N, CA, C, O and the ligand as a Tripos MOL2 file, in Angstrom:
@<TRIPOS>MOLECULE
protein
  265   263    67     0     0
PROTEIN
NO_CHARGES

@<TRIPOS>ATOM
      1 N          38.7030   45.7340   21.0480 N.3       1 MET1
      2 CA         37.9030   44.6660   21.3430 C.3       1 MET1
      3 C          36.6480   44.5830   20.3420 C.2       1 MET1
      4 O          35.9860   45.5860   20.0730 O.2       1 MET1
      5 N          36.3850   43.3780   19.8410 N.am      2 ASN2
      6 CA         35.2180   43.4090   18.9460 C.3       2 ASN2
      7 C          33.9620   42.9030   19.6110 C.2       2 ASN2
      8 O          34.0180   42.3260   20.6970 O.2       2 ASN2
      9 N          32.8280   43.1140   18.9700 N.am      3 LYS3
     10 CA         31.5390   42.8510   19.6210 C.3       3 LYS3
     11 C          31.3100   41.3850   19.9550 C.2       3 LYS3
     12 O          30.5370   41.1010   20.8700 O.2       3 LYS3
     13 N          31.9010   40.4920   19.3020 N.am      4 GLN4
     14 CA         31.8010   38.9860   19.5440 C.3       4 GLN4
     15 C          32.3340   38.7770   20.9670 C.2       4 GLN4
     16 O          31.6630   38.1140   21.7580 O.2       4 GLN4
     17 N          33.4970   39.3050   21.3270 N.am      5 GLN5
     18 CA         34.0930   39.0010   22.5430 C.3       5 GLN5
     19 C          33.3360   39.5870   23.7190 C.2       5 GLN5
     20 O          33.3500   39.0370   24.8200 O.2       5 GLN5
     21 N          32.6430   40.7620   23.4630 N.am      6 ASP6
     22 CA         31.9040   41.4760   24.3710 C.3       6 ASP6
     23 C          30.8520   40.6520   24.9020 C.2       6 ASP6
     24 O          30.6190   40.6120   26.1100 O.2       6 ASP6
     25 N          30.1490   39.9330   23.9710 N.am      7 SER7
     26 CA         28.9070   39.1770   24.3330 C.3       7 SER7
     27 C          29.2560   37.9390   25.1420 C.2       7 SER7
     28 O          28.3980   37.3790   25.8250 O.2       7 SER7
     29 N          30.5770   37.4840   25.0660 N.am      8 GLY8
     30 CA         30.9580   36.3670   25.7680 C.3       8 GLY8
     31 C          30.3970   35.1020   25.1840 C.2       8 GLY8
     32 O          30.2600   34.0720   25.8440 O.2       8 GLY8
     33 N          30.0750   35.2270   23.9040 N.am      9 VAL9
     34 CA         29.5340   33.9920   23.2290 C.3       9 VAL9
     35 C          30.5160   33.6540   22.0850 C.2       9 VAL9
     36 O          30.8230   34.5190   21.2640 O.2       9 VAL9
     37 N          31.0070   32.4050   22.0290 N.am     10 PHE10
     38 CA         31.9490   32.0490   20.9790 C.3      10 PHE10
     39 C          31.5190   30.6620   20.3880 C.2      10 PHE10
     40 O          30.6830   29.9510   20.9450 O.2      10 PHE10
     41 N          32.1300   30.3430   19.2620 N.am     11 THR11
     42 CA         31.5570   29.3080   18.4950 C.3      11 THR11
     43 C          32.7330   28.2220   18.6290 C.2      11 THR11
     44 O          33.9100   28.5380   18.4580 O.2      11 THR11
     45 N          32.3700   27.0620   18.9140 N.am     12 ILE12
     46 CA         33.3830   25.9170   18.8980 C.3      12 ILE12
     47 C          32.8390   24.7540   18.0750 C.2      12 ILE12
     48 O          31.6230   24.5630   18.0380 O.2      12 ILE12
     49 N          33.6650   23.9920   17.4330 N.am     13 PRO13
     50 CA         33.1420   22.8740   16.6840 C.3      13 PRO13
     51 C          32.5410   21.8950   17.6250 C.2      13 PRO13
     52 O          33.0700   21.6380   18.7060 O.2      13 PRO13
     53 N          31.4450   21.3510   17.2180 N.am     14 ALA14
     54 CA         30.7110   20.4040   17.9390 C.3      14 ALA14
     55 C          29.9120   19.4450   17.0660 C.2      14 ALA14
     56 O          29.5820   19.7430   15.9180 O.2      14 ALA14
     57 N          29.6130   18.2960   17.6380 N.am     15 ARG15
     58 CA         28.6550   17.3540   16.6750 C.3      15 ARG15
     59 C          27.8960   16.5190   17.7020 C.2      15 ARG15
     60 O          28.1370   16.5990   18.9060 O.2      15 ARG15
     61 N          27.0690   15.8020   17.2350 N.am     16 ARG16
     62 CA         26.1890   14.8140   18.0240 C.3      16 ARG16
     63 C          26.9250   13.4590   17.9470 C.2      16 ARG16
     64 O          27.4940   13.0790   16.9240 O.2      16 ARG16
     65 N          26.8770   12.7580   19.0940 N.am     17 CYS17
     66 CA         27.3990   11.4770   19.1180 C.3      17 CYS17
     67 C          26.5710   10.5740   18.3080 C.2      17 CYS17
     68 O          25.3580   10.6380   18.5060 O.2      17 CYS17
     69 N          27.0110    9.7380   17.4250 N.am     18 LYS18
     70 CA         26.1790    8.7640   16.6310 C.3      18 LYS18
     71 C          25.4910    7.7790   17.5500 C.2      18 LYS18
     72 O          24.4120    7.3040   17.1940 O.2      18 LYS18
     73 N          26.0090    7.4540   18.6530 N.am     19 ARG19
     74 CA         25.3830    6.4480   19.5020 C.3      19 ARG19
     75 C          24.4010    6.9680   20.3770 C.2      19 ARG19
     76 O          23.2500    6.5350   20.3420 O.2      19 ARG19
     77 N          24.7680    7.8980   21.1930 N.am     20 CYS20
     78 CA         23.8370    8.4700   22.2620 C.3      20 CYS20
     79 C          23.3030    9.7970   22.0160 C.2      20 CYS20
     80 O          22.4570   10.2770   22.7700 O.2      20 CYS20
     81 N          23.8320   10.5290   20.8210 N.am     21 GLY21
     82 CA         23.2670   11.7990   20.3970 C.3      21 GLY21
     83 C          23.6970   12.8930   21.2690 C.2      21 GLY21
     84 O          23.1910   14.0030   21.1030 O.2      21 GLY21
     85 N          24.6590   12.6880   22.2650 N.am     22 GLY22
     86 CA         25.3330   13.6660   23.1900 C.3      22 GLY22
     87 C          26.1620   14.5700   22.4210 C.2      22 GLY22
     88 O          26.7050   14.2190   21.3740 O.2      22 GLY22
     89 N          26.2740   15.7930   22.9510 N.am     23 LEU23
     90 CA         27.0920   16.8460   22.2610 C.3      23 LEU23
     91 C          28.6410   16.5030   22.3590 C.2      23 LEU23
     92 O          29.1480   16.3070   23.4630 O.2      23 LEU23
     93 N          29.2660   16.4440   21.3770 N.am     24 LEU24
     94 CA         30.7540   16.2500   21.5040 C.3      24 LEU24
     95 C          31.4350   17.4770   21.1500 C.2      24 LEU24
     96 O          31.1540   18.0820   20.1150 O.2      24 LEU24
     97 N          32.3530   17.8850   21.9970 N.am     25 THR25
     98 CA         33.2000   19.1090   21.7170 C.3      25 THR25
     99 C          34.6100   18.7660   21.4860 C.2      25 THR25
    100 O          35.2750   19.5800   20.8450 O.2      25 THR25
    101 N          35.2210   17.5910   21.9460 N.am     26 SER26
    102 CA         36.5220   17.5180   21.8280 C.3      26 SER26
    103 C          37.0010   17.0190   20.4400 C.2      26 SER26
    104 O          36.2720   16.3070   19.7500 O.2      26 SER26
    105 N          38.2310   17.4010   20.0430 N.am     27 GLU27
    106 CA         38.5790   17.2580   18.7080 C.3      27 GLU27
    107 C          38.5010   15.6500   18.3100 C.2      27 GLU27
    108 O          38.0820   15.2990   17.2070 O.2      27 GLU27
    109 N          38.8650   14.8820   19.1320 N.am     28 GLN28
    110 CA         39.0590   13.3730   18.9810 C.3      28 GLN28
    111 C          37.5570   12.7310   18.7070 C.2      28 GLN28
    112 O          37.2650   11.9640   17.7890 O.2      28 GLN28
    113 N          36.6460   13.2640   19.7780 N.am     29 ALA29
    114 CA         35.3100   12.8070   19.4640 C.3      29 ALA29
    115 C          34.5910   13.3510   18.3000 C.2      29 ALA29
    116 O          33.7330   12.6640   17.7450 O.2      29 ALA29
    117 N          34.8900   14.5830   17.8740 N.am     30 ILE30
    118 CA         34.3340   14.9800   16.7360 C.3      30 ILE30
    119 C          34.9100   14.0220   15.3550 C.2      30 ILE30
    120 O          34.2170   13.6720   14.4000 O.2      30 ILE30
    121 N          36.0150   13.7980   15.5180 N.am     31 LYS31
    122 CA         36.8110   12.9950   14.4250 C.3      31 LYS31
    123 C          36.1150   11.5780   14.4230 C.2      31 LYS31
    124 O          35.7810   11.0250   13.3750 O.2      31 LYS31
    125 N          35.9410   11.0900   15.5460 N.am     32 ASP32
    126 CA         35.4540    9.5420   15.5760 C.3      32 ASP32
    127 C          33.9980    9.5990   15.4170 C.2      32 ASP32
    128 O          33.4640    8.6280   14.8800 O.2      32 ASP32
    129 N          33.2110   10.6660   15.8290 N.am     33 GLY33
    130 CA         31.7250   10.4830   15.5780 C.3      33 GLY33
    131 C          31.0710    9.9870   16.8410 C.2      33 GLY33
    132 O          29.8490    9.9010   16.9600 O.2      33 GLY33
    133 N          31.9830    9.6480   17.8280 N.am     34 TYR34
    134 CA         31.3720    9.1190   19.0830 C.3      34 TYR34
    135 C          32.1250    9.7820   20.3020 C.2      34 TYR34
    136 O          33.2770   10.2090   20.2170 O.2      34 TYR34
    137 N          31.3630    9.8230   21.4330 N.am     35 GLY35
    138 CA         32.0130   10.2600   22.6670 C.3      35 GLY35
    139 C          32.9630    9.1720   23.0590 C.2      35 GLY35
    140 O          32.9630    8.0280   22.6060 O.2      35 GLY35
    141 N          33.8830    9.7380   24.0800 N.am     36 SER36
    142 CA         34.8280    8.6710   24.4660 C.3      36 SER36
    143 C          34.2340    7.4680   25.3160 C.2      36 SER36
    144 O          34.6860    6.3230   25.2930 O.2      36 SER36
    145 N          33.2590    7.8570   25.9940 N.am     37 CYS37
    146 CA         32.4890    6.7850   26.8230 C.3      37 CYS37
    147 C          31.8440    5.7220   25.9750 C.2      37 CYS37
    148 O          31.7950    4.5290   26.2740 O.2      37 CYS37
    149 N          31.2840    6.3550   24.7340 N.am     38 CYS38
    150 CA         30.6350    5.4670   23.8230 C.3      38 CYS38
    151 C          31.5590    4.6180   23.1260 C.2      38 CYS38
    152 O          31.2480    3.4460   22.9150 O.2      38 CYS38
    153 N          32.7410    5.1140   22.7190 N.am     39 LEU39
    154 CA         33.6910    4.4960   22.1790 C.3      39 LEU39
    155 C          34.1790    3.1840   22.9470 C.2      39 LEU39
    156 O          34.3690    2.0660   22.4670 O.2      39 LEU39
    157 N          34.3320    3.6120   24.2600 N.am     40 ARG40
    158 CA         34.8190    2.5210   25.2400 C.3      40 ARG40
    159 C          33.7360    1.3930   25.1920 C.2      40 ARG40
    160 O          34.0500    0.2140   25.0330 O.2      40 ARG40
    161 N          32.4520    1.8170   25.3380 N.am     41 LYS41
    162 CA         31.4650    0.8750   25.3530 C.3      41 LYS41
    163 C          31.3320   -0.1020   24.1000 C.2      41 LYS41
    164 O          31.0070   -1.2860   24.1900 O.2      41 LYS41
    165 N          31.6320    0.5710   22.9180 N.am     42 MET42
    166 CA         31.5460   -0.1450   21.8500 C.3      42 MET42
    167 C          32.7070   -1.1500   21.6950 C.2      42 MET42
    168 O          32.6730   -2.2260   21.0980 O.2      42 MET42
    169 N          33.6740   -0.6230   22.3110 N.am     43 ARG43
    170 CA         35.0940   -1.5800   22.2060 C.3      43 ARG43
    171 C          34.7300   -2.7640   22.9280 C.2      43 ARG43
    172 O          34.9700   -3.8750   22.4560 O.2      43 ARG43
    173 N          34.0740   -2.5850   24.2240 N.am     44 GLN44
    174 CA         33.8250   -3.5870   25.1870 C.3      44 GLN44
    175 C          32.7740   -4.6920   24.4780 C.2      44 GLN44
    176 O          32.8860   -5.9100   24.6120 O.2      44 GLN44
    177 N          31.7980   -4.0570   23.7480 N.am     45 GLU45
    178 CA         30.8570   -4.8750   23.1250 C.3      45 GLU45
    179 C          31.3460   -5.7130   22.0630 C.2      45 GLU45
    180 O          30.9270   -6.8550   21.8740 O.2      45 GLU45
    181 N          32.3510   -5.0760   21.2740 N.am     46 ALA46
    182 CA         32.9630   -5.7420   20.2480 C.3      46 ALA46
    183 C          33.9060   -6.8960   20.9020 C.2      46 ALA46
    184 O          34.0360   -7.9880   20.3500 O.2      46 ALA46
    185 N          34.4000   -6.6430   21.8360 N.am     47 ARG47
    186 CA         35.2780   -7.7560   22.5370 C.3      47 ARG47
    187 C          34.5040   -8.7830   23.0480 C.2      47 ARG47
    188 O          34.9440   -9.9270   22.9350 O.2      47 ARG47
    189 N          33.3280   -8.5800   23.6440 N.am     48 ALA48
    190 CA         32.2860   -9.4640   24.1790 C.3      48 ALA48
    191 C          31.8890  -10.3220   22.9490 C.2      48 ALA48
    192 O          31.8350  -11.5520   22.9850 O.2      48 ALA48
    193 N          31.6310   -9.6110   21.9220 N.am     49 LYS49
    194 CA         31.0270  -10.3390   20.7750 C.3      49 LYS49
    195 C          32.0000  -11.3020   20.2760 C.2      49 LYS49
    196 O          31.6470  -12.4210   19.9060 O.2      49 LYS49
    197 N          33.2640  -10.8940   20.2510 N.am     50 GLU50
    198 CA         34.4380  -11.6550   19.6190 C.3      50 GLU50
    199 C          34.6840  -12.8990   20.6240 C.2      50 GLU50
    200 O          34.9570  -14.0120   20.1740 O.2      50 GLU50
    201 N          34.5770  -12.6590   21.9410 N.am     51 GLU51
    202 CA         34.7220  -13.8840   22.8610 C.3      51 GLU51
    203 C          33.5530  -14.8050   22.6870 C.2      51 GLU51
    204 O          33.7230  -16.0240   22.6590 O.2      51 GLU51
    205 N          32.2560  -14.2030   22.5590 N.am     52 ALA52
    206 CA         31.0320  -15.1150   22.3430 C.3      52 ALA52
    207 C          31.3150  -16.0250   21.1220 C.2      52 ALA52
    208 O          30.9920  -17.2120   21.1080 O.2      52 ALA52
    209 N          31.9600  -15.3750   20.0640 N.am     53 LYS53
    210 CA         32.1400  -16.1610   18.7360 C.3      53 LYS53
    211 C          33.2140  -17.3710   19.0850 C.2      53 LYS53
    212 O          33.0710  -18.5150   18.6550 O.2      53 LYS53
    213 N          34.2440  -16.9750   19.8770 N.am     54 ASN54
    214 CA         35.3550  -17.9480   20.1000 C.3      54 ASN54
    215 C          34.6930  -19.0350   20.9590 C.2      54 ASN54
    216 O          34.9700  -20.2140   20.7350 O.2      54 ASN54
    217 N          33.9170  -18.7320   21.8360 N.am     55 GLN55
    218 CA         33.2610  -19.6190   22.7600 C.3      55 GLN55
    219 C          32.2690  -20.5480   21.8630 C.2      55 GLN55
    220 O          32.1390  -21.7360   22.1550 O.2      55 GLN55
    221 N          31.7140  -20.0910   20.9890 N.am     56 CYS56
    222 CA         30.7700  -20.6850   19.9770 C.3      56 CYS56
    223 C          31.5400  -21.6970   19.2700 C.2      56 CYS56
    224 O          31.2230  -22.8860   19.3150 O.2      56 CYS56
    225 N          32.5470  -21.2620   18.6140 N.am     57 SER57
    226 CA         33.3580  -22.1640   17.7260 C.3      57 SER57
    227 C          33.9550  -23.2510   18.5800 C.2      57 SER57
    228 O          34.1290  -24.3710   18.1010 O.2      57 SER57
    229 N          34.2530  -22.9920   19.7310 N.am     58 LEU58
    230 CA         34.9150  -23.9540   20.6800 C.3      58 LEU58
    231 C          33.8350  -24.9260   20.8500 C.2      58 LEU58
    232 O          34.1060  -26.1080   20.6380 O.2      58 LEU58
    233 N          32.7280  -24.6220   21.1790 N.am     59 PHE59
    234 CA         31.5230  -25.3040   21.5710 C.3      59 PHE59
    235 C          31.2000  -26.3380   20.2810 C.2      59 PHE59
    236 O          30.8360  -27.5060   20.4230 O.2      59 PHE59
    237 N          31.3880  -25.7320   19.1310 N.am     60 ASP60
    238 CA         31.0340  -26.5100   17.8690 C.3      60 ASP60
    239 C          31.9480  -27.6920   17.7560 C.2      60 ASP60
    240 O          31.5850  -28.8540   17.5720 O.2      60 ASP60
    241 N          33.1870  -27.2540   17.8880 N.am     61 ARG61
    242 CA         34.3520  -28.3310   17.8070 C.3      61 ARG61
    243 C          33.9880  -29.5050   18.8030 C.2      61 ARG61
    244 O          34.0750  -30.6860   18.4680 O.2      61 ARG61
    245 N          33.6050  -29.1200   19.9550 N.am     62 GLU62
    246 CA         33.4220  -30.1790   21.0100 C.3      62 GLU62
    247 C          32.2100  -31.0090   20.5630 C.2      62 GLU62
    248 O          32.1670  -32.2070   20.8460 O.2      62 GLU62
    249 N          31.3670  -30.4980   19.9730 N.am     63 GLU63
    250 CA         30.0050  -31.1560   19.6080 C.3      63 GLU63
    251 C          30.5000  -32.1740   18.3650 C.2      63 GLU63
    252 O          30.0170  -33.3000   18.2470 O.2      63 GLU63
    253 N          31.5310  -31.6390   17.4430 N.am     64 GLU64
    254 CA         31.8820  -32.4470   16.4500 C.3      64 GLU64
    255 C          32.5610  -33.7760   16.8350 C.2      64 GLU64
    256 O          32.4380  -34.8540   16.2530 O.2      64 GLU64
    257 N          33.3360  -33.4800   17.9790 N.am     65 GLN65
    258 CA         34.1860  -34.6580   18.4570 C.3      65 GLN65
    259 C          33.2920  -35.7830   19.0350 C.2      65 GLN65
    260 O          33.6520  -36.9530   18.9110 O.2      65 GLN65
    261 N          32.2180  -35.4840   19.6190 N.am     66 GLU66
    262 CA         31.4030  -36.4170   20.1740 C.3      66 GLU66
    263 C          30.7800  -37.4800   19.4110 C.2      66 GLU66
    264 O          30.0490  -38.2960   19.9720 O.2      66 GLU66
    265 ZN         27.9630    8.9750   23.1350 Zn       67 ZN67
@<TRIPOS>BOND
     1     1     2 1
     2     2     3 1
     3     3     4 2
     4     3     5 am
     5     5     6 1
     6     6     7 1
     7     7     8 2
     8     7     9 am
     9     9    10 1
    10    10    11 1
    11    11    12 2
    12    11    13 am
    13    13    14 1
    14    14    15 1
    15    15    16 2
    16    15    17 am
    17    17    18 1
    18    18    19 1
    19    19    20 2
    20    19    21 am
    21    21    22 1
    22    22    23 1
    23    23    24 2
    24    23    25 am
    25    25    26 1
    26    26    27 1
    27    27    28 2
    28    27    29 am
    29    29    30 1
    30    30    31 1
    31    31    32 2
    32    31    33 am
    33    33    34 1
    34    34    35 1
    35    35    36 2
    36    35    37 am
    37    37    38 1
    38    38    39 1
    39    39    40 2
    40    39    41 am
    41    41    42 1
    42    42    43 1
    43    43    44 2
    44    43    45 am
    45    45    46 1
    46    46    47 1
    47    47    48 2
    48    47    49 am
    49    49    50 1
    50    50    51 1
    51    51    52 2
    52    51    53 am
    53    53    54 1
    54    54    55 1
    55    55    56 2
    56    55    57 am
    57    57    58 1
    58    58    59 1
    59    59    60 2
    60    59    61 am
    61    61    62 1
    62    62    63 1
    63    63    64 2
    64    63    65 am
    65    65    66 1
    66    66    67 1
    67    67    68 2
    68    67    69 am
    69    69    70 1
    70    70    71 1
    71    71    72 2
    72    71    73 am
    73    73    74 1
    74    74    75 1
    75    75    76 2
    76    75    77 am
    77    77    78 1
    78    78    79 1
    79    79    80 2
    80    79    81 am
    81    81    82 1
    82    82    83 1
    83    83    84 2
    84    83    85 am
    85    85    86 1
    86    86    87 1
    87    87    88 2
    88    87    89 am
    89    89    90 1
    90    90    91 1
    91    91    92 2
    92    91    93 am
    93    93    94 1
    94    94    95 1
    95    95    96 2
    96    95    97 am
    97    97    98 1
    98    98    99 1
    99    99   100 2
   100    99   101 am
   101   101   102 1
   102   102   103 1
   103   103   104 2
   104   103   105 am
   105   105   106 1
   106   106   107 1
   107   107   108 2
   108   107   109 am
   109   109   110 1
   110   110   111 1
   111   111   112 2
   112   111   113 am
   113   113   114 1
   114   114   115 1
   115   115   116 2
   116   115   117 am
   117   117   118 1
   118   118   119 1
   119   119   120 2
   120   119   121 am
   121   121   122 1
   122   122   123 1
   123   123   124 2
   124   123   125 am
   125   125   126 1
   126   126   127 1
   127   127   128 2
   128   127   129 am
   129   129   130 1
   130   130   131 1
   131   131   132 2
   132   131   133 am
   133   133   134 1
   134   134   135 1
   135   135   136 2
   136   135   137 am
   137   137   138 1
   138   138   139 1
   139   139   140 2
   140   139   141 am
   141   141   142 1
   142   142   143 1
   143   143   144 2
   144   143   145 am
   145   145   146 1
   146   146   147 1
   147   147   148 2
   148   147   149 am
   149   149   150 1
   150   150   151 1
   151   151   152 2
   152   151   153 am
   153   153   154 1
   154   154   155 1
   155   155   156 2
   156   155   157 am
   157   157   158 1
   158   158   159 1
   159   159   160 2
   160   159   161 am
   161   161   162 1
   162   162   163 1
   163   163   164 2
   164   163   165 am
   165   165   166 1
   166   166   167 1
   167   167   168 2
   168   167   169 am
   169   169   170 1
   170   170   171 1
   171   171   172 2
   172   171   173 am
   173   173   174 1
   174   174   175 1
   175   175   176 2
   176   175   177 am
   177   177   178 1
   178   178   179 1
   179   179   180 2
   180   179   181 am
   181   181   182 1
   182   182   183 1
   183   183   184 2
   184   183   185 am
   185   185   186 1
   186   186   187 1
   187   187   188 2
   188   187   189 am
   189   189   190 1
   190   190   191 1
   191   191   192 2
   192   191   193 am
   193   193   194 1
   194   194   195 1
   195   195   196 2
   196   195   197 am
   197   197   198 1
   198   198   199 1
   199   199   200 2
   200   199   201 am
   201   201   202 1
   202   202   203 1
   203   203   204 2
   204   203   205 am
   205   205   206 1
   206   206   207 1
   207   207   208 2
   208   207   209 am
   209   209   210 1
   210   210   211 1
   211   211   212 2
   212   211   213 am
   213   213   214 1
   214   214   215 1
   215   215   216 2
   216   215   217 am
   217   217   218 1
   218   218   219 1
   219   219   220 2
   220   219   221 am
   221   221   222 1
   222   222   223 1
   223   223   224 2
   224   223   225 am
   225   225   226 1
   226   226   227 1
   227   227   228 2
   228   227   229 am
   229   229   230 1
   230   230   231 1
   231   231   232 2
   232   231   233 am
   233   233   234 1
   234   234   235 1
   235   235   236 2
   236   235   237 am
   237   237   238 1
   238   238   239 1
   239   239   240 2
   240   239   241 am
   241   241   242 1
   242   242   243 1
   243   243   244 2
   244   243   245 am
   245   245   246 1
   246   246   247 1
   247   247   248 2
   248   247   249 am
   249   249   250 1
   250   250   251 1
   251   251   252 2
   252   251   253 am
   253   253   254 1
   254   254   255 1
   255   255   256 2
   256   255   257 am
   257   257   258 1
   258   258   259 1
   259   259   260 2
   260   259   261 am
   261   261   262 1
   262   262   263 1
   263   263   264 2
@<TRIPOS>SUBSTRUCTURE
     1 MET1         2 RESIDUE 1 A MET
     2 ASN2         6 RESIDUE 1 A ASN
     3 LYS3        10 RESIDUE 1 A LYS
     4 GLN4        14 RESIDUE 1 A GLN
     5 GLN5        18 RESIDUE 1 A GLN
     6 ASP6        22 RESIDUE 1 A ASP
     7 SER7        26 RESIDUE 1 A SER
     8 GLY8        30 RESIDUE 1 A GLY
     9 VAL9        34 RESIDUE 1 A VAL
    10 PHE10       38 RESIDUE 1 A PHE
    11 THR11       42 RESIDUE 1 A THR
    12 ILE12       46 RESIDUE 1 A ILE
    13 PRO13       50 RESIDUE 1 A PRO
    14 ALA14       54 RESIDUE 1 A ALA
    15 ARG15       58 RESIDUE 1 A ARG
    16 ARG16       62 RESIDUE 1 A ARG
    17 CYS17       66 RESIDUE 1 A CYS
    18 LYS18       70 RESIDUE 1 A LYS
    19 ARG19       74 RESIDUE 1 A ARG
    20 CYS20       78 RESIDUE 1 A CYS
    21 GLY21       82 RESIDUE 1 A GLY
    22 GLY22       86 RESIDUE 1 A GLY
    23 LEU23       90 RESIDUE 1 A LEU
    24 LEU24       94 RESIDUE 1 A LEU
    25 THR25       98 RESIDUE 1 A THR
    26 SER26      102 RESIDUE 1 A SER
    27 GLU27      106 RESIDUE 1 A GLU
    28 GLN28      110 RESIDUE 1 A GLN
    29 ALA29      114 RESIDUE 1 A ALA
    30 ILE30      118 RESIDUE 1 A ILE
    31 LYS31      122 RESIDUE 1 A LYS
    32 ASP32      126 RESIDUE 1 A ASP
    33 GLY33      130 RESIDUE 1 A GLY
    34 TYR34      134 RESIDUE 1 A TYR
    35 GLY35      138 RESIDUE 1 A GLY
    36 SER36      142 RESIDUE 1 A SER
    37 CYS37      146 RESIDUE 1 A CYS
    38 CYS38      150 RESIDUE 1 A CYS
    39 LEU39      154 RESIDUE 1 A LEU
    40 ARG40      158 RESIDUE 1 A ARG
    41 LYS41      162 RESIDUE 1 A LYS
    42 MET42      166 RESIDUE 1 A MET
    43 ARG43      170 RESIDUE 1 A ARG
    44 GLN44      174 RESIDUE 1 A GLN
    45 GLU45      178 RESIDUE 1 A GLU
    46 ALA46      182 RESIDUE 1 A ALA
    47 ARG47      186 RESIDUE 1 A ARG
    48 ALA48      190 RESIDUE 1 A ALA
    49 LYS49      194 RESIDUE 1 A LYS
    50 GLU50      198 RESIDUE 1 A GLU
    51 GLU51      202 RESIDUE 1 A GLU
    52 ALA52      206 RESIDUE 1 A ALA
    53 LYS53      210 RESIDUE 1 A LYS
    54 ASN54      214 RESIDUE 1 A ASN
    55 GLN55      218 RESIDUE 1 A GLN
    56 CYS56      222 RESIDUE 1 A CYS
    57 SER57      226 RESIDUE 1 A SER
    58 LEU58      230 RESIDUE 1 A LEU
    59 PHE59      234 RESIDUE 1 A PHE
    60 ASP60      238 RESIDUE 1 A ASP
    61 ARG61      242 RESIDUE 1 A ARG
    62 GLU62      246 RESIDUE 1 A GLU
    63 GLU63      250 RESIDUE 1 A GLU
    64 GLU64      254 RESIDUE 1 A GLU
    65 GLN65      258 RESIDUE 1 A GLN
    66 GLU66      262 RESIDUE 1 A GLU
    67 ZN67       265 GROUP 0 **** ****
């Protein structure tokens, strides 16, 4: 048994979430740079933005017709 195991301390790869600054330890989160909950939030925001854009263009078209 080596000294490292005796101390009960081990090193795992980790990084900070680019959005909330939270500690990320999962392989996928480290790859993405964001935590899974932040990724979900960003996806929701992107979808909401896309929907807003569609509503806007629909609105513009209606105005042109009048
Ligand atoms: Zn986050």
